[in-house]
N, C-alpha and C positions, 0 to 999 in steps of 0.2 A: 505494499501497500504506500502511497505517494504521501509524505508528512505533509509537503507544502501544500498540496490539495486538500488534505484534510482542515489545516489551520486557515486556508484561503477561504474554503467555502463558510466555513462559520462567520465570516465577517460579512458574507452576502447576504442583502437580504432577499427576501423572496421575489420582488421586483425585479432585481438582478439576475436571479438566476433563470427566470423567466425570460429575459432579454439575450442572456447568453444562449437557452435552449432554441428560443426562436430563430437567432441569426444562424444556428448549426441546422435548423429544420429547413432553413431558406437557402444555405449552403448547399445541403442534400438535396434536396428536392423533394423530400419523403420525410416520413417520420424514422428518426433513429432507433435502433435496436440498442437494446441494454449493454449490448457488449461495445457497441460503438460509443455510447455515450461514456462507459470505462475507459475506452482506450485514449480517449481525448482530454489532455492534461489542463485543457484551458476551460472546461466544463467541471460542474460539481457532479460526483459520483451520481450511479442510480439509487443508490442505497440513500444518499441523501436527499432526493428529490423525492423518494418514497416517504421517508419521514416527513418533510416538510410539507407536501401535499396529500400525504394519504396512500398515493398510489404513483407510479410512474407513468401509468395513463392519465391521470386528472393533469400532472405537471405536463404531460404533451399536448392535452386539449387544452390546458389554459396556455401554454406557449403560441400553439396553432392559432386559437382565437386574436391572441394578440399580434400576430403575424398577419392575420387576414384582416384586421382592423387598420394596419398601418400602409395595407395595399390600397391601388385602386381598385374600386367595386365596377366593373364592367356590366354592361346590361347583355342580354342576348344580342340585340342588334348589333352593338360594338364588335362582341367577339366574332360574329357571322360575317360581318365586312371585314375584319381583320383576316380572316381565315380565306375568304373569297381575294381579298389585294394579295396574299401569299400566293394563292394559287396561280393569279394571272402573274405575279413576278416570275414564278417557277414555270409557268407553260404547261402544269399539269396539276394532277391532284396532289395537295400538299401531305404530308408525311410524319408520324410523330419528330423524325428527324428534323424534318423542316423548321417544324414548329419550335423545337428544343434549342434549334441552331440558330435563329434569327432573334435577336437579342429586343427586337419591337413588339414581339409577338407576347401575349401572355402566357403562362405555363399551360402546360398539356393537363395538370392537374385541375385548372381554372377551366378547362372546357369540360372536362370529367365531370365536375362538381356540377356547373350550369346545366348540363346534356345527359348527364346520366351515364357514367360508367366508362364507355369508350371513346373513342376521338371520331371514330366513326359516325355516332349520333350527332355530332356536331356538322361534320362533313356532309351529310345526307339534309340537314337543316339549310348550310349553306348552297345547295344546289347540285350536288353531287348525288349520284344513284349507285345503288348496290351492284355490282355485277361479279361474277366469281373470277378466282384468278385462277391463272393456266396452271397453276400446282393445286388442282383440286383436291385431291388427295390429302393434303395437310390441312385442307378445313380453312385456307385460308380466302380471303376475295379482296377485291380490289373494288375502289369505289370510282366512278367516271363521271365526268362533266355532263349534267344534263345538256342534250340539244336541244 
């Protein structure tokens, strides 16, 4: 156990801990696992978070809520317009990799939260239609622009 970490986290307020965890979630682009939190010396340990917030899930939920409140809140129309613009810029249906690679795009998880589950739902709403991928045996499908 890192003694420096132990001393440092006792001095941090709950708000400071949530700020650190929020930044870590933002960097990862997803919720971290307990081992990932423990491996990062700049964060309080998962056990410290459990003791302060009742459970690790509570701490992560609070940090995620904090992160959401600091970010731009998009309307469905704005998200779909950005997706269409990206498709026009690429000259094809945008992929998850395209969305992640473009710094002007909201995160894939934002699309998933707004349109439920997978990016394909947003693409369908943006005007792309579902068609089967040439590798049908893998169960994948491709969305093509509606004509």
